[in-house]
C-alpha positions in Angstrom: -104.6 -38.3 139.2 -104.1 -38.0 142.8 -100.9 -39.0 144.7 -102.6 -39.8 148.0 -105.4 -42.3 148.6 -108.4 -41.2 150.2 -111.5 -43.0 150.4 -113.9 -39.9 149.1 -111.3 -39.5 145.6 -111.3 -43.3 145.3 -115.2 -43.7 145.2 -115.0 -40.4 142.7 -112.6 -42.0 140.3 -114.0 -45.4 140.4 -117.4 -46.0 138.5 -120.5 -46.8 140.4 -121.3 -50.1 138.7 -117.9 -51.3 139.9 -118.4 -49.7 143.1 -121.5 -51.4 143.8 -120.5 -54.8 142.6 -117.8 -54.4 145.2 -119.8 -53.5 148.1 -122.4 -56.0 146.6 -119.9 -59.2 147.2 -118.6 -58.0 150.3 -122.1 -57.7 151.6 -121.7 -54.2 152.8 -123.8 -51.2 152.4 -126.5 -53.4 151.0 -129.2 -50.6 151.4 -127.6 -48.3 149.8 -129.2 -47.3 146.2 -125.9 -47.2 143.8 -129.1 -46.2 140.8 -129.7 -43.2 142.2 -126.1 -42.1 142.8 -124.9 -39.9 139.9 -120.9 -40.6 138.7 -118.4 -38.9 140.9 -121.6 -37.3 143.1 -120.4 -39.5 146.0 -121.5 -37.7 149.2 -124.0 -39.8 150.4 -122.0 -42.7 149.6 -119.2 -41.9 151.5 -121.2 -40.4 154.8 -122.8 -44.2 154.5 -119.3 -45.6 154.5 -118.2 -43.5 157.4 -120.3 -44.5 159.7 -119.6 -48.3 158.5 -117.6 -50.3 162.4 -114.0 -50.1 161.6 -113.9 -53.2 161.4 -115.9 -53.6 158.6 -114.5 -50.3 157.2 -111.1 -51.0 157.8 -110.4 -53.8 156.3 -112.0 -52.8 153.1 -110.3 -49.2 153.4 -106.5 -51.4 152.4 -108.2 -53.3 149.3 -109.0 -49.9 147.9 -105.4 -48.8 149.0 -104.1 -51.3 147.6 -106.2 -51.1 144.0 -105.1 -47.4 144.2 -101.6 -48.1 144.4 -101.7 -50.2 141.5 -103.9 -47.7 139.4 -101.4 -44.7 140.3 -98.3 -47.3 139.5 -99.7 -47.7 136.1 -101.3 -44.6 135.3 -97.5 -42.7 136.3 -95.5 -46.3 133.8 -98.0 -44.2 130.8 -97.0 -41.3 131.7 -93.5 -41.6 131.6 
């Protein structure tokens, strides 16, 4: 698992179905076709993410960082 958060790596590590559910629940990227995206091939998603207004992207990015940190801590505990 990566040591530092980046949205690109986060998208690569999270299953597409979970990303779709998350974004649907937030009402963001509603027109994006998650079904056409193969696992870990997130270039189109990342491009769509980058053009979101900061007022939408920043709060979600904070949530992703929290999720990433929790997953990383869990991963490290199981490695030790």
